[in-house]
C-alpha positions in Angstrom: -115.7 175.8 13.4 -117.5 174.7 10.2 -115.7 174.0 7.3 -116.9 173.1 4.1 -115.6 171.5 1.0 -117.4 171.0 -2.2 -116.1 170.6 -6.0 -116.8 173.7 -8.6 -120.4 173.6 -10.6 -121.1 176.1 -14.0 -124.3 177.7 -12.9 -124.5 176.1 -9.4 -127.8 175.6 -7.9 -129.0 178.5 -4.9 -128.1 175.6 -2.0 -124.3 175.9 -3.0 -124.3 179.3 -1.8 -126.1 178.7 1.2 -123.5 176.1 1.6 -121.0 178.3 1.4 -122.5 181.2 3.8 -123.1 178.2 6.8 -119.5 177.7 6.8 -116.5 179.3 9.0 -114.1 177.8 6.3 -114.9 177.2 2.6 -112.3 174.9 0.6 -113.3 174.9 -3.2 -112.1 171.2 -3.9 -110.4 171.0 -7.0 -107.7 168.7 -6.7 -109.4 165.7 -7.7 -110.2 163.8 -11.0 -112.1 166.4 -13.8 -115.5 164.0 -15.1 -116.6 164.6 -18.5 -120.4 165.5 -19.3 -120.7 166.7 -16.0 -121.5 169.4 -13.9 -118.2 170.9 -13.7 -118.8 173.0 -17.3 -122.2 172.3 -18.1 -126.0 172.7 -16.7 -129.3 172.6 -17.8 -131.6 175.4 -17.0 -135.2 176.6 -18.0 -135.4 179.0 -21.1 -138.8 180.2 -22.9 -138.5 177.4 -25.2 -138.3 174.5 -22.3 -135.0 173.4 -20.6 -132.3 173.2 -22.4 -128.0 172.0 -21.6 -125.6 175.1 -21.8 -121.9 174.0 -21.9 -118.5 175.6 -21.6 -115.6 174.4 -24.1 -113.1 172.9 -22.8 -109.4 172.5 -24.3 -108.6 169.1 -24.9 -106.6 167.2 -22.6 -105.7 163.8 -20.8 -109.1 162.2 -19.9 -107.0 162.1 -16.2 -106.7 165.1 -15.7 -107.3 167.5 -12.5 -110.2 169.7 -12.0 -107.8 172.5 -11.6 -106.2 171.9 -14.7 -109.1 172.1 -17.0 -108.7 175.1 -19.6 -111.8 176.9 -21.2 -111.4 177.1 -24.9 -111.7 180.7 -25.9 -111.3 180.1 -29.4 -114.9 178.5 -29.8 -118.2 180.7 -29.3 -119.8 179.0 -26.3 -120.3 182.6 -24.6 -122.8 183.3 -27.2 -125.2 180.3 -26.7 -125.6 181.6 -23.3 -127.9 184.6 -23.4 
């Protein structure tokens, strides 16, 4: 049996899904400390204007919160910047 454990990513790379596909059991590791300015809520994409960072706005919270405790800030217009 192959068990795979990985943390969440916003717009994960193709290998992320290959990793999941290769596992018999997949565990999303979300009970670890959330890291600011990391791949959990942002990513860099190739656009017609060149590479650009896209970020999901998050609600403010304690710096030592867990990944599973982080909430998206639905009051901001962040989706409009992701077209």
